[in-house]
C-alpha positions as CSV (number, residue, x, y, z in Angstrom):
1,M,139.9,101.0,105.9
2,G,138.5,103.4,103.3
3,T,135.0,104.7,102.9
4,N,132.1,103.4,100.8
5,E,132.3,106.6,98.8
6,E,135.9,105.7,97.8
7,I,134.7,102.3,96.6
8,W,131.9,103.8,94.4
9,A,134.3,106.5,93.1
10,T,136.8,103.8,92.1
11,L,134.1,101.7,90.5
12,H,132.9,104.7,88.4
13,R,136.4,105.6,87.4
14,H,137.0,102.0,86.4
15,L,133.7,101.7,84.3
16,A,134.2,105.1,82.6
17,A,137.8,104.1,81.7
18,I,136.5,101.0,80.0
19,Y,134.0,102.9,77.7
20,A,136.3,105.8,77.1
21,G,139.2,103.6,76.1
22,D,141.3,105.2,78.9
23,W,144.0,102.5,79.5
24,H,145.9,104.5,82.1
25,T,142.9,104.9,84.4
26,Y,141.8,101.3,83.8
27,V,145.3,100.1,85.0
28,E,145.1,102.4,88.0
29,T,141.7,100.9,89.1
30,T,142.3,97.2,88.1
31,A,144.6,94.6,89.7
32,E,147.2,93.1,87.4
33,D,145.9,89.6,88.1
34,V,142.2,90.5,87.6
35,A,140.0,87.5,86.8
36,V,137.0,88.2,84.5
37,Y,134.1,86.1,83.3
38,E,132.6,87.7,80.2
39,W,130.0,85.3,78.8
40,F,129.8,87.2,75.5
41,V,133.5,86.6,74.8
42,T,134.1,83.1,76.1
43,P,132.6,80.7,78.7
44,H,136.0,80.6,80.3
45,R,137.8,82.9,82.8
46,I,140.1,85.5,81.4
47,D,143.1,86.3,83.6
48,G,145.2,89.5,83.7
49,L,145.2,92.8,81.9
50,S,146.6,91.8,78.5
51,F,143.3,90.8,76.9
52,H,141.6,94.0,77.9
53,E,144.7,96.0,76.8
54,F,144.3,94.5,73.3
55,M,140.6,95.3,73.3
56,M,141.0,98.9,74.4
57,E,143.9,99.5,71.9
58,H,141.6,98.4,69.1
59,D,138.6,100.5,70.2
60,W,136.3,97.6,71.1
61,A,133.9,99.9,72.8
62,G,133.5,102.2,69.8
63,T,134.9,105.3,71.6
64,G,133.8,107.3,68.5
65,A,130.3,106.9,69.8
66,S,128.8,108.8,72.7
67,W,127.7,106.7,75.6
68,R,126.5,106.7,79.2
69,Y,126.0,104.0,81.7
70,D,123.6,103.7,84.7
71,L,123.8,101.3,87.6
72,L,120.4,99.8,88.3
73,D,119.8,98.4,91.8
74,P,123.4,98.9,93.0
75,R,124.4,97.0,96.1
76,L,127.7,97.3,98.1
77,Q,128.8,94.6,100.6
78,R,131.8,95.4,102.7
79,Y,134.1,92.9,104.4
80,G,137.0,95.0,105.8
81,D,139.3,95.7,102.8
82,V,137.1,93.7,100.4
83,A,134.0,95.0,98.7
84,V,131.5,93.3,96.5
85,V,129.4,95.5,94.3
86,S,126.6,94.2,92.2
87,Y,124.2,95.9,89.9
88,T,122.5,95.8,86.5
89,L,124.6,97.8,84.0
90,L,122.4,99.8,81.6
91,L,124.6,101.0,78.7
92,S,123.2,103.5,76.3
93,I,125.1,104.2,73.1
94,H,124.5,106.9,70.4
95,K,126.2,106.1,67.1
96,D,125.3,106.8,63.5
97,G,122.1,108.7,64.5
98,A,120.7,105.8,66.6
99,I,120.6,105.0,70.3
100,T,120.9,101.4,71.5
101,H,120.6,100.1,75.0
102,H,122.2,97.0,76.5
103,T,121.8,95.5,80.0
104,V,124.0,93.0,81.8
105,N,124.1,91.9,85.4
106,E,127.5,92.4,86.9
107,S,129.4,91.7,90.1
108,R,132.8,93.3,90.7
109,I,135.0,92.6,93.7
110,L,137.4,95.3,94.9
111,V,140.3,95.0,97.3
112,R,142.0,97.8,99.2
113,E,145.8,97.5,99.2
114,D,148.3,100.3,99.9
115,G,145.4,102.7,100.5
116,K,143.8,102.2,97.0
117,W,140.8,100.2,95.9
118,K,141.3,98.0,92.8
119,V,139.0,95.6,90.9
120,V,140.2,92.1,91.3
121,H,137.3,90.0,89.9
122,V,134.4,90.6,87.5
123,H,131.5,88.3,86.7
124,K,128.9,89.1,84.1
125,S,125.7,87.2,83.7
126,S,124.6,85.6,80.4
127,G,121.3,87.5,80.5
128,E,122.1,90.6,78.3
129,R,119.2,91.9,76.3
130,S,119.4,94.6,73.7
131,L,116.6,97.2,74.3
132,S,116.9,99.0,71.0
């Protein structure tokens, strides 16, 4: 059934892969048929890995910058081999001598198959605020 620690470890590997541009780890931690709502891209659902592959190949996250993320008010809900994690993501980026901060509320659903947890669904709120 897996442990809660395994879920959090998978989530942190998944998030770090996104900001580091680590496609290999992103694929290891994400289902091929992932469904994502990213309000800042489009008001429609984005299905599958190909969109994010394009974004990561073209350095969308600015991997030349140094970054860190923090999960504020993290919550984990378990339903057997399904986990719902929700939190406010605080992303801090240092680039060109300045630090900026961004927040967004996120929910990610992970499913455990063949002994591995993978993100199958992501939903981000439309409430991002820049805290620069």
